[in-house]
MARBA-3410 file (N, C-alpha, C, O; in Angstrom, 1 decimal):
227
4.4,32.6,-5.6,5.3,31.9,-4.9,6.6,31.4,-5.5,6.7,30.6,-6.5 ~ 7.7,32.0,-4.8,9.1,31.4,-5.3,9.6,30.0,-5.3,9.0,29.2,-4.6 ~ 10.6,29.7,-5.9,10.9,28.4,-5.8,11.2,28.0,-4.3,10.8,26.9,-3.8 ~ 11.8,28.8,-3.7,12.1,28.1,-2.3,10.9,28.1,-1.3,10.8,27.3,-0.3 ~ 9.9,29.0,-1.5,8.6,28.7,-0.8,8.0,27.3,-1.4,7.5,26.5,-0.6
8.1,27.2,-2.5,7.3,26.0,-2.8,8.2,24.8,-2.4,7.6,23.8,-2.1 ~ 9.4,24.8,-2.3,10.3,23.6,-1.5,9.8,23.2,-0.4,9.6,22.0,-0.1 ~ 9.6,24.5,0.5,9.4,24.5,1.8,8.1,24.0,2.0,7.8,23.2,2.9 ~ 7.1,24.3,1.1,5.9,23.6,1.1,5.7,22.2,0.9,4.9,21.5,1.6 ~ 6.5,21.9,-0.1,6.6,20.5,-0.3,7.1,19.4,0.7,6.7,18.3,0.9
8.2,20.1,1.4,8.8,19.5,2.5,7.9,19.3,3.6,7.9,18.2,4.2 ~ 7.0,20.4,4.1,6.3,20.2,4.7,5.2,19.3,4.6,4.7,18.8,5.6 ~ 4.8,19.1,3.2,3.9,18.3,3.1,4.3,16.6,3.1,3.6,15.7,3.4 ~ 5.4,16.8,2.8,6.1,15.6,3.0,6.3,15.0,4.4,6.2,13.8,4.7 ~ 6.7,16.0,5.2,6.8,15.6,6.7,5.5,15.1,7.3,5.5,14.2,8.1
4.4,15.8,6.9,3.2,15.6,7.3,2.8,14.2,6.7,2.2,13.4,7.4 ~ 3.1,13.9,5.7,2.6,12.5,5.2,3.2,11.5,5.7,2.6,10.4,5.8 ~ 4.6,11.8,6.2,5.5,10.8,6.9,5.0,10.6,8.4,4.9,9.5,9.0 ~ 4.7,11.9,8.8,4.1,11.6,10.2,2.6,10.9,10.4,2.2,10.2,11.4 ~ 1.9,11.1,9.3,0.5,10.5,9.1,0.8,9.0,9.0,0.1,8.2,9.7
2.0,8.5,8.0,2.3,7.2,8.1,2.5,6.4,9.3,2.1,5.2,9.6 ~ 3.4,7.2,10.1,3.9,6.7,11.4,3.0,6.5,12.3,3.0,5.5,13.1 ~ 1.9,7.6,12.3,0.6,7.4,13.3,-0.1,6.2,12.9,-0.4,5.4,13.7 ~ -0.4,6.2,11.6,-1.3,5.2,11.2,-0.6,3.7,11.4,-1.3,2.7,11.7 ~ 0.6,3.6,11.3,1.1,2.2,11.5,1.3,2.0,13.0,2.0,1.0,13.3
0.9,2.6,13.9,0.9,2.4,15.5,-0.6,2.8,15.7,-0.9,3.2,16.8 ~ -1.6,2.9,14.7,-3.0,3.1,15.1,-3.7,2.1,15.9,-4.5,2.5,16.8 ~ -3.5,0.7,15.6,-3.9,-0.3,16.5,-3.4,-0.3,17.6,-4.1,-0.3,18.6 ~ -2.0,-0.1,17.8,-1.5,-0.2,19.2,-1.9,0.9,20.1,-2.0,0.8,21.3 ~ -2.2,2.1,19.5,-2.8,3.3,20.3,-4.1,3.0,20.7,-4.6,3.2,21.8
-4.8,2.4,19.8,-6.3,2.1,20.1,-6.4,1.1,21.1,-7.3,1.2,21.9 ~ -5.5,0.1,21.2,-5.6,-0.9,22.2,-5.1,-0.3,23.6,-5.5,-0.7,24.7 ~ -4.2,0.7,23.2,-4.0,1.1,24.7,-4.9,2.2,25.3,-5.0,2.3,26.5 ~ -5.6,2.9,24.5,-6.9,3.7,24.8,-8.2,2.9,25.2,-9.2,3.4,25.7 ~ -8.0,1.7,24.9,-9.2,0.6,25.6,-8.8,0.3,26.9,-9.5,0.4,27.9
-7.6,-0.1,26.8,-6.9,-0.5,28.2,-7.2,0.6,29.3,-7.6,0.2,30.4 ~ -6.8,1.9,28.9,-7.0,3.0,29.7,-8.4,3.3,30.1,-8.7,3.6,31.3 ~ -9.3,3.2,29.2,-10.6,3.4,29.3,-11.2,2.1,30.1,-12.3,2.3,30.7 ~ -10.7,1.2,30.2,-11.2,0.2,31.0,-10.5,0.2,32.2,-11.1,-0.5,33.1 ~ -9.5,0.8,32.6,-8.7,1.1,34.1,-9.7,2.1,34.6,-9.8,2.2,35.8
-10.3,3.0,33.7,-11.0,4.3,34.4,-12.1,3.3,34.8,-12.3,3.2,36.0 ~ -12.9,2.7,33.9,-14.2,2.1,34.4,-14.1,1.1,35.7,-15.0,0.7,36.4 ~ -12.9,0.8,35.7,-12.6,0.0,37.0,-12.6,0.8,38.3,-13.2,0.4,39.4 ~ -11.9,2.0,38.2,-11.9,2.8,39.3,-13.5,3.5,39.5,-13.9,3.9,40.6 ~ -14.1,3.6,38.5,-15.5,4.1,38.4,-16.2,3.2,39.4,-16.8,3.6,40.4
-16.2,1.9,39.0,-16.9,0.8,39.7,-16.5,0.6,41.3,-17.3,0.1,42.1 ~ -15.1,1.1,41.4,-14.7,1.0,42.8,-15.6,2.1,43.6,-16.2,1.9,44.7 ~ -15.5,3.3,42.7,-16.1,4.5,43.4,-17.7,4.3,43.6,-18.3,4.7,44.5 ~ -18.2,3.7,42.7,-19.7,3.3,43.0,-19.9,2.3,44.1,-20.8,2.5,44.9 ~ -19.1,1.2,44.3,-19.1,0.4,45.4,-19.1,1.2,46.5,-20.1,1.1,47.3
-18.1,2.1,47.0,-17.7,3.1,47.8,-19.1,4.1,48.3,-19.3,4.5,49.4 ~ -19.9,4.4,47.0,-20.8,5.2,47.2,-22.3,4.3,47.7,-23.2,4.8,48.4 ~ -22.3,3.3,47.3,-23.5,2.3,47.5,-23.3,2.0,49.1,-24.3,2.0,49.9 ~ -21.8,1.8,49.5,-21.8,1.5,51.0,-22.0,2.8,51.8,-22.4,2.6,52.9 ~ -21.8,3.9,51.5,-22.1,5.1,52.2,-23.6,5.2,52.2,-24.2,5.5,53.2
-24.2,5.0,51.3,-25.8,5.1,51.2,-26.4,3.9,52.0,-27.6,4.1,52.4 ~ -25.8,2.9,52.2,-26.2,1.9,53.1,-26.3,2.3,54.5,-27.3,2.4,55.2 ~ -24.9,2.6,54.7,-24.6,3.2,56.0,-25.5,4.1,56.6,-26.0,3.9,57.7 ~ -25.7,5.4,55.5,-26.7,6.5,55.8,-28.1,5.9,56.1,-28.8,6.5,56.9 ~ -28.5,4.8,55.4,-30.0,4.5,55.4,-30.1,3.6,56.9,-31.0,3.6,57.6
-29.0,3.0,57.1,-28.9,2.0,58.6,-29.0,3.2,59.7,-29.7,3.0,60.7 ~ -28.5,4.4,59.6,-28.4,5.3,60.6,-29.8,6.1,60.7,-30.3,6.4,61.8 ~ -30.3,6.3,59.6,-31.6,6.9,59.4,-32.5,5.9,60.2,-33.2,6.3,61.1 ~ -32.5,4.5,59.8,-33.4,3.7,60.4,-33.2,3.7,61.8,-34.3,3.6,62.5 ~ -32.2,3.8,62.4,-31.7,3.9,64.1,-32.4,5.0,64.3,-33.4,4.8,65.0
-32.2,6.1,64.0,-32.8,7.5,64.3,-34.2,7.5,64.4,-34.9,7.9,65.4 ~ -34.8,6.8,63.2,-36.3,6.4,63.3,-36.9,5.9,64.4,-37.9,6.2,65.0 ~ -36.1,4.9,64.6,-36.5,3.8,65.5,-36.4,4.4,67.0,-37.3,4.1,67.8 ~ -35.6,5.1,67.4,-35.2,6.0,68.2,-36.2,7.0,68.9,-36.7,7.2,70.0 ~ -36.6,7.8,67.4,-37.8,8.7,67.7,-39.0,8.1,67.9,-39.8,8.8,68.7
-39.5,6.9,67.5,-40.4,6.1,67.7,-40.4,5.6,69.3,-41.4,5.4,69.9 ~ -39.2,5.6,69.8,-39.3,5.1,71.2,-39.3,6.3,72.0,-39.8,6.1,73.1 ~ -38.9,7.4,71.7,-39.0,8.6,72.6,-40.3,9.1,72.5,-40.7,9.6,73.5 ~ -41.0,8.9,71.4,-42.4,9.3,71.3,-43.3,8.5,72.3,-44.3,9.0,72.9 ~ -43.1,7.4,72.6,-43.5,6.6,73.4,-43.5,7.1,75.0,-44.4,7.3,75.8
-42.1,7.5,75.2,-41.8,8.1,76.6,-42.6,9.3,76.5,-43.1,9.6,77.7 ~ -42.9,10.1,75.7,-43.4,11.4,75.9,-44.9,11.4,76.1,-45.5,12.3,76.8 ~ -45.5,10.2,75.4,-46.9,9.9,75.4,-47.0,9.4,77.2,-47.9,10.0,77.8 ~ -46.1,8.6,77.7,-45.9,8.2,79.0,-46.0,9.2,80.0,-46.7,9.2,81.1 ~ -45.2,10.1,79.5,-45.0,11.4,80.5,-46.1,12.2,80.6,-46.3,12.7,81.7
-47.0,12.4,79.4,-48.4,13.3,79.5,-49.4,12.6,80.2,-50.3,13.2,80.9 ~ -49.2,11.2,80.2,-50.2,10.1,80.8,-50.3,10.5,82.3,-51.3,10.5,83.0 ~ -49.1,10.8,82.7,-48.7,11.0,84.1,-49.0,12.4,84.4,-49.2,12.6,85.6 ~ -49.2,13.2,83.6,-49.3,14.6,83.5,-48.0,15.3,83.9,-48.2,16.3,84.6 ~ -46.9,14.9,83.7,-45.6,15.3,83.7,-45.3,16.2,82.5,-44.5,15.6,81.8
-45.6,17.4,82.1,-45.4,17.9,80.9,-44.0,18.2,81.1,-43.3,17.9,80.1 ~ -43.4,18.8,82.1,-42.0,19.0,82.0,-41.3,17.8,81.3,-40.8,18.1,80.2 ~ -41.3,16.7,81.8,-40.5,15.9,81.2,-41.0,15.3,80.0,-40.1,14.8,79.3 ~ -42.4,15.4,79.5,-42.8,15.4,78.4,-42.1,16.2,77.4,-41.6,15.7,76.4 ~ -41.9,17.8,77.9,-41.3,18.6,77.2,-40.1,18.2,76.9,-39.9,18.1,75.7
-39.1,17.9,77.6,-37.7,17.4,77.9,-37.7,16.3,76.5,-36.8,16.3,75.6 ~ -38.6,15.6,76.6,-38.4,14.4,75.9,-38.8,14.5,74.1,-38.4,13.8,73.2 ~ -39.8,15.9,74.0,-40.4,16.1,73.2,-39.0,16.9,72.4,-38.9,16.8,71.2 ~ -38.1,17.6,73.1,-36.9,18.2,72.6,-36.0,17.4,72.1,-35.4,17.7,71.1 ~ -35.9,16.1,72.7,-34.9,15.1,72.1,-35.5,14.6,70.6,-34.9,14.5,69.6
-36.7,14.5,70.8,-37.5,13.9,69.5,-37.2,15.0,68.3,-36.9,14.6,67.2 ~ -37.3,16.3,68.8,-37.4,17.3,67.8,-35.6,17.2,67.1,-35.3,17.3,65.9 ~ -34.9,17.0,68.1,-33.5,17.0,67.9,-33.3,15.8,66.6,-32.8,15.9,65.5 ~ -33.8,14.7,67.3,-33.7,13.6,66.3,-34.2,13.5,65.2,-33.6,13.0,64.3 ~ -35.5,14.2,65.0,-36.0,14.4,63.8,-35.4,15.3,62.7,-35.6,15.0,61.5
-34.6,16.4,63.2,-33.7,17.2,62.4,-32.4,16.3,62.0,-31.9,16.4,60.8 ~ -31.9,15.6,62.9,-30.9,14.5,62.6,-31.4,13.6,61.3,-30.7,13.3,60.3 ~ -32.8,13.2,61.7,-33.1,12.2,60.6,-33.3,12.7,59.2,-33.1,12.0,58.1 ~ -33.8,13.9,59.3,-33.8,14.7,57.9,-32.5,14.8,57.3,-32.3,14.6,56.1 ~ -31.7,15.1,58.1,-30.3,15.3,57.5,-29.7,14.1,56.7,-29.3,14.2,55.5
-29.8,12.8,57.7,-29.4,11.6,57.3,-30.3,11.3,56.2,-29.7,10.9,55.2 ~ -31.6,11.4,56.1,-32.2,11.0,54.9,-31.8,11.7,53.6,-31.6,11.0,52.6 ~ -31.6,13.3,53.7,-30.9,13.7,52.5,-29.5,13.3,52.2,-29.2,13.2,51.0 ~ -28.8,13.0,53.0,-27.4,12.5,52.7,-27.8,11.2,52.1,-27.3,11.1,51.0 ~ -28.5,10.2,52.4,-28.7,9.1,51.9,-29.3,9.3,50.4,-29.1,8.6,49.4
-30.0,10.2,50.4,-30.8,10.4,48.9,-29.7,11.1,47.9,-29.8,10.8,46.7 ~ -28.6,12.0,48.5,-27.7,12.4,47.8,-26.9,11.3,47.1,-26.6,11.3,45.9 ~ -26.4,10.3,48.2,-25.9,9.1,47.7,-26.5,8.2,46.6,-25.8,7.7,45.7 ~ -27.6,8.1,46.8,-28.7,7.2,45.8,-28.7,8.0,44.7,-28.9,7.4,43.6 ~ -28.6,9.4,44.5,-28.7,10.2,43.2,-27.4,10.0,42.7,-27.5,9.5,41.6
-26.3,10.1,43.2,-24.7,9.7,42.7,-24.7,8.5,42.2,-24.4,8.3,41.0 ~ -25.0,7.5,43.0,-25.1,6.0,42.5,-25.6,5.9,41.3,-25.1,5.3,40.4 ~ -26.9,6.4,41.3,-27.7,6.3,39.9,-27.0,6.7,38.8,-26.9,6.0,37.8 ~ -26.5,8.0,39.0,-26.0,8.8,37.8,-24.5,8.0,37.7,-24.0,7.8,36.6 ~ -23.9,7.6,38.6,-22.6,6.7,38.2,-23.0,5.3,37.3,-22.6,4.9,36.2
-23.9,4.8,37.9,-24.3,3.6,37.1,-24.6,3.7,35.7,-24.3,2.9,34.9 ~ -25.4,4.9,35.6,-25.6,5.1,33.9,-24.2,5.5,33.3,-23.9,4.9,32.3 ~ -23.4,6.6,33.8,-22.0,6.5,33.1,-21.3,5.2,32.9,-20.7,4.8,31.9 ~ -21.4,4.4,34.1,-20.6,3.1,33.9,-21.2,2.0,32.7,-20.5,1.3,31.9 ~ -22.5,2.2,32.7,-23.4,1.5,31.8,-22.7,2.0,30.2,-22.2,1.3,29.4
-22.9,3.5,30.1,-22.5,4.0,28.7,-21.1,3.7,28.6,-20.8,3.2,27.6 ~ -20.3,3.9,29.5,-18.6,3.5,29.2,-18.6,2.2,28.8,-18.1,2.0,27.7 ~ -19.1,1.1,29.5,-19.0,-0.2,29.3,-19.5,-0.6,27.8,-18.9,-1.4,27.1 ~ -20.6,0.3,27.3,-21.1,0.0,25.8,-20.2,0.7,25.0,-20.0,0.2,23.9 ~ -19.7,1.8,25.2,-18.6,2.2,24.4,-17.1,1.5,24.3,-16.5,1.5,23.3
-16.8,1.0,25.4,-15.5,0.1,25.4,-16.0,-1.0,24.6,-15.2,-1.3,23.7 ~ -17.1,-1.9,24.7,-17.4,-3.1,24.0,-17.5,-2.7,22.5,-16.9,-3.4,21.6 ~ -18.1,-1.7,22.1,-18.2,-1.2,20.8,-17.0,-0.8,20.2,-16.8,-1.0,19.0 ~ -16.0,-0.2,21.0,-14.8,0.0,20.6,-13.8,-1.5,20.2,-13.2,-1.7,19.2 ~ -14.1,-2.3,21.4,-13.3,-3.5,21.2,-13.6,-4.2,20.1,-12.7,-4.7,19.5
-15.2,-4.3,19.5,-15.5,-4.7,18.4,-15.1,-4.2,17.1,-14.7,-5.0,16.2 ~ -15.1,-2.9,17.1,-14.5,-2.1,15.9,-13.1,-2.5,15.7,-12.8,-2.9,14.6 ~ -12.3,-2.4,16.9,-11.0,-2.6,16.7,-10.7,-4.2,16.2,-9.7,-4.5,15.4 ~ -11.5,-5.2,16.7,-11.4,-6.7,16.4,-11.6,-6.6,14.7,-10.9,-7.2,13.8 ~ -12.7,-5.8,14.4,-13.1,-5.7,12.9,-11.7,-5.2,12.2,-11.1,-5.8,11.3
-11.4,-4.2,12.6,-10.1,-3.5,11.7,-9.0,-4.4,11.8,-8.4,-4.6,10.8 ~ -8.7,-5.1,13.1,-7.7,-6.2,13.0,-7.7,-7.0,12.0,-6.8,-7.2,11.2 ~ -9.0,-7.8,11.8,-9.3,-8.6,11.0,-8.9,-8.3,9.6,-8.1,-8.8,8.8 ~ -9.7,-7.1,9.5,-9.5,-6.6,7.9,-8.1,-6.5,7.7,-7.6,-7.1,6.8 ~ -7.2,-5.7,8.6,-6.0,-5.5,8.2,-5.2,-7.0,8.1,-4.3,-7.1,7.3
-5.5,-7.8,8.7,-4.9,-9.3,8.6,-5.2,-9.8,7.2,-4.4,-10.3,6.5 ~ -6.6,-9.6,6.9,-6.9,-10.2,5.5,-5.9,-9.4,4.6,-4.9,-10.0,4.1 ~ -6.0,-8.1,4.3,-5.4,-7.1,3.4,-3.8,-7.4,3.6,-3.1,-7.1,2.6 ~ -3.3,-7.8,4.5,-1.7,-8.0,4.6,-1.5,-9.4,3.9,-0.6,-9.7,3.1 ~ -2.7,-10.3,4.2,-2.2,-11.7,3.4,-2.8,-11.7,2.0,-2.7,-12.6,1.2
-3.6,-10.6,1.5,-4.0,-10.5,0.1,-2.5,-9.8,-0.5,-2.0,-10.2,-1.5 ~ -2.0,-8.8,0.3,-0.9,-8.3,-0.5,0.4,-9.0,-0.5,1.3,-8.7,-1.2 ~ 0.4,-10.2,0.5,1.6,-11.0,0.2,1.4,-11.7,-0.8,2.2,-11.6,-1.8 ~ 0.2,-12.6,-1.0,-0.2,-13.3,-1.9,-0.1,-12.8,-3.3,0.4,-13.5,-4.3 ~ -0.5,-11.3,-3.5,-0.4,-10.5,-4.5,1.2,-10.5,-4.9,1.5,-10.7,-6.1
2.0,-10.1,-4.0,3.2,-9.9,-4.1,4.0,-11.2,-4.5,4.8,-11.3,-5.4 ~ 3.7,-12.2,-3.7,4.2,-13.7,-4.3,3.9,-13.8,-5.9,4.8,-14.0,-6.7 ~ 2.6,-13.5,-6.3,2.0,-14.0,-7.4,2.8,-13.0,-8.6,3.2,-13.4,-9.6 ~ 3.0,-11.7,-8.1,3.6,-11.1,-8.9,5.2,-11.3,-9.1,5.8,-11.1,-10.2 ~ 5.6,-11.7,-8.2,7.0,-12.3,-8.2,7.1,-13.7,-9.0,7.9,-13.9,-9.9
6.3,-14.5,-8.7,6.0,-15.9,-9.4,5.9,-15.4,-11.2,6.5,-16.0,-12.1 ~ 5.2,-14.6,-11.3,4.9,-14.2,-12.7,6.3,-13.9,-13.5,6.7,-14.3,-14.6 ~ 6.8,-12.8,-12.5,8.2,-12.6,-13.0,9.0,-13.5,-13.1,9.5,-13.7,-14.3 ~ 9.4,-14.2,-12.2,10.2,-15.5,-12.2,10.0,-16.3,-13.6,10.9,-16.5,-14.4 ~ 8.4,-16.7,-13.6,8.0,-17.4,-14.7,8.3,-17.0,-16.0,8.8,-17.9,-16.7
8.2,-15.8,-16.5,8.6,-15.1,-17.4,10.1,-15.2,-17.9,10.5,-15.3,-19.0 ~ 11.0,-15.2,-16.7,12.6,-15.2,-16.8,12.8,-16.8,-17.3,13.6,-17.1,-18.2 ~ 11.9,-17.6,-16.6,12.2,-19.0,-16.9,11.9,-19.4,-18.2,12.6,-20.2,-18.8 ~ 10.7,-18.8,-18.8,10.3,-19.1,-20.2,11.1,-18.6,-21.2,11.3,-19.2,-22.2 ~ 11.6,-17.4,-21.0,12.7,-16.7,-21.8,13.9,-17.7,-21.9,14.4,-18.1,-23.0
14.4,-18.0,-20.6,15.6,-18.9,-20.6,15.3,-20.2,-21.6,16.0,-20.7,-22.5 ~ 14.2,-20.7,-21.1,13.7,-22.1,-22.1,13.9,-21.7,-23.5,14.6,-22.4,-24.2 ~ 13.3,-20.7,-23.9,13.1,-20.3,-25.4,14.7,-20.1,-25.9,14.9,-20.4,-27.1 ~ 15.7,-19.7,-25.1,17.0,-19.5,-25.5,17.7,-20.8,-25.6,18.5,-21.1,-26.4 ~ 17.3,-21.7,-24.6,17.9,-23.0,-24.8,17.4,-23.7,-25.8,18.3,-24.4,-26.4
16.1,-23.8,-26.1,15.5,-24.3,-27.3,16.3,-23.8,-28.7,16.8,-24.5,-29.5 ~ 16.4,-22.5,-28.6,17.0,-21.9,-29.8,18.4,-22.6,-30.1,18.8,-23.0,-31.1 ~ 19.3,-22.6,-29.0,20.7,-23.1,-28.9,20.6,-24.5,-29.2,21.5,-24.9,-29.9 ~ 19.6,-25.3,-28.9,19.3,-26.6,-29.2,19.2,-26.8,-31.0,19.9,-27.6,-31.6 ~ 18.4,-25.9,-31.4,18.0,-25.9,-32.5,19.2,-25.7,-33.6,19.5,-26.4,-34.6
19.9,-24.7,-33.1,21.1,-24.3,-33.8,22.1,-25.5,-33.9,22.6,-26.0,-35.0 ~ 22.5,-25.8,-32.7,23.4,-26.9,-32.7,22.9,-28.0,-33.3,23.7,-28.7,-33.8 ~ 21.8,-28.5,-33.4,21.2,-29.6,-34.4,21.4,-29.2,-35.7,21.8,-30.1,-36.4 ~ 21.2,-28.1,-36.3,21.4,-27.7,-37.3,22.8,-27.9,-38.0,23.0,-28.4,-39.0 ~ 23.8,-27.2,-36.9,25.2,-27.1,-37.1,25.5,-28.9,-37.2,26.1,-29.3,-38.2
25.2,-29.6,-36.3,25.8,-30.9,-36.5,24.9,-31.8,-37.8,25.4,-32.9,-38.1 ~ 24.1,-31.4,-38.3,23.3,-31.8,-39.4,24.3,-31.5,-40.9,24.6,-32.3,-41.8 ~ 24.6,-30.3,-40.7,25.3,-29.7,-41.7,26.7,-30.2,-41.8,27.3,-30.3,-42.9 ~ 27.2,-30.4,-40.5,28.5,-31.1,-40.4,28.5,-32.6,-41.1,29.4,-33.1,-41.8 ~ 27.5,-33.2,-40.8,27.4,-34.6,-41.2,27.2,-34.6,-42.8,27.6,-35.5,-43.5
26.6,-33.7,-43.3,26.3,-33.5,-44.8,27.7,-33.3,-45.4,28.1,-34.0,-46.3 ~ 28.4,-32.3,-44.7,29.6,-31.7,-45.4,30.4,-33.1,-45.4,31.1,-33.4,-46.4 ~ 30.3,-34.0,-44.3,31.4,-34.9,-44.1,31.2,-36.0,-45.1,32.1,-36.5,-45.8 ~ 29.7,-36.2,-45.1,29.1,-37.3,-46.1,29.7,-37.0,-47.8,30.2,-37.8,-48.6 ~ 29.5,-35.7,-47.9,30.2,-35.3,-49.2,31.5,-35.2,-49.4,31.9,-35.4,-50.6
32.3,-34.9,-48.4,33.6,-34.9,-48.5,34.0,-36.5,-48.8,35.0,-36.7,-49.5 ~ 33.4,-37.4,-48.2,34.0,-38.8,-48.1,33.7,-39.6,-49.5,34.3,-40.6,-49.8 ~ 32.4,-38.9,-50.3,32.2,-39.4,-51.6,33.2,-39.2,-52.4,33.8,-40.0,-53.2 ~ 33.6,-37.7,-52.3,34.5,-37.0,-53.4,35.9,-37.9,-53.2,36.6,-38.4,-54.1 ~ 36.2,-37.9,-52.0,37.4,-38.7,-51.7,37.5,-40.0,-52.3,38.5,-40.4,-52.9
36.3,-41.0,-52.2,36.2,-42.2,-52.5,36.4,-42.4,-54.0,37.0,-43.4,-54.5 ~ 35.8,-41.2,-54.8,35.9,-41.2,-56.2,36.9,-40.9,-56.5,37.3,-41.5,-57.5 ~ 37.7,-40.0,-56.0,39.3,-39.7,-56.1,40.2,-40.9,-56.1,41.0,-41.1,-57.0 ~ 39.9,-41.7,-55.1,40.8,-43.1,-55.0,40.6,-43.9,-55.9,41.6,-44.4,-56.5 ~ 39.2,-44.3,-56.3,39.0,-45.3,-57.4,39.6,-44.8,-58.6,40.4,-45.5,-59.3
39.3,-43.6,-58.9,39.9,-42.8,-60.3,41.4,-43.3,-60.4,41.9,-43.9,-61.3 ~ 42.1,-42.7,-59.0,43.6,-42.9,-59.4,44.1,-44.3,-59.2,45.2,-44.6,-59.6 ~ 43.2,-45.3,-58.8,43.6,-46.8,-59.0,42.9,-47.4,-60.4,43.0,-48.6,-60.7 ~ 42.3,-46.6,-61.3,42.0,-47.0,-62.7,40.7,-47.8,-62.2,40.5,-48.9,-62.8 ~ 39.9,-47.5,-61.4,38.6,-48.1,-61.2,37.7,-46.9,-61.3,37.7,-46.2,-60.3
37.0,-46.7,-62.2,35.8,-46.0,-62.6,34.7,-46.5,-62.9,34.7,-47.6,-63.4 ~ 33.5,-45.9,-62.6,32.2,-46.3,-62.8,32.2,-46.5,-64.5,32.8,-45.8,-65.4 ~ 31.2,-47.5,-64.8,31.3,-47.7,-66.4,30.4,-46.9,-66.9,29.3,-46.9,-66.4 ~ 30.7,-46.2,-68.0,30.0,-45.2,-68.5,29.7,-45.6,-70.1,30.6,-46.2,-70.8 ~ 28.8,-45.5,-70.5,28.3,-46.0,-72.0,28.9,-44.9,-73.2,28.9,-43.6,-73.2
29.6,-45.9,-74.0,30.2,-45.1,-75.1,29.1,-44.9,-76.1,28.0,-45.4,-75.8 ~ 29.3,-44.0,-77.3,28.3,-44.2,-78.4,28.5,-45.2,-79.3,27.7,-45.2,-80.2 ~ 29.4,-46.2,-79.2,29.4,-47.5,-79.9,28.4,-48.4,-79.0,27.5,-49.0,-79.4 ~ 28.8,-48.4,-77.9,27.9,-49.3,-77.0,26.5,-49.0,-77.2,25.8,-49.9,-77.4 ~ 25.9,-47.7,-77.2,24.5,-47.5,-77.2,24.0,-47.8,-78.6,22.9,-48.1,-78.8
25.0,-47.5,-79.6,24.4,-48.0,-81.1,24.3,-49.5,-81.2,23.3,-50.0,-81.7 ~ 25.3,-50.3,-80.6,25.2,-51.7,-80.4,24.0,-52.4,-80.0,23.4,-53.4,-80.5 ~ 23.6,-51.5,-78.7,22.2,-52.1,-78.0,21.1,-51.9,-78.9,20.2,-52.8,-79.2 ~ 21.1,-50.6,-79.6,19.9,-50.4,-80.2,19.8,-51.2,-81.8,18.8,-51.3,-82.4 ~ 21.1,-51.8,-82.2,21.0,-52.7,-83.0,20.3,-54.0,-83.0,19.8,-54.6,-83.9
20.5,-54.6,-81.6,20.3,-55.7,-81.0,18.9,-56.0,-80.6,18.4,-57.2,-80.4 ~ 18.2,-54.7,-80.5,16.8,-54.7,-80.5,16.2,-54.8,-81.7,15.0,-54.7,-81.8
END
């Protein structure tokens, strides 16, 4: 691989990493939006379920009316047969047959609605569990993210405090060194001043003919004889 290819590969890797950082920084916001979208879809599913259940009930009511109508016409047919009016009984029987066919259709329709409703209930139940689980995971991730950010902030402040403390200690040591040096300089100045003062005073006494009494050899001999 030549240098140019390596540079392009590195550039693509950097762009991928930058893209991942951007996506990761928006991850919680994306998850929240996805949960909101799922919740909205769930609401629409529940509305659809309500519509299916309503149609099922209407179909069941129609079937019940048809069944009652069939029962009523069966009574008519029996009455016609009792009167030995087979023509009328046959006519009633035809109506009964038509209504029975309609009843079967209505029952099938109602059963289809019922099956669809059961399936949709199961899907809604699964979706509700998934959304609840996702919300719990998001809450956990958010809590962990908040804790880690707090820990990072504390660590950063602690690191900054250590750095500032070290700087302050170094400054303190420099101040102490300057103070010690200044004290030494002041002591040296006092010593020099004191020595200079004694020399000056001796010179002045000597100039005035006033000197310290020093014993001569004669004085020493006289003192020894006195003993």
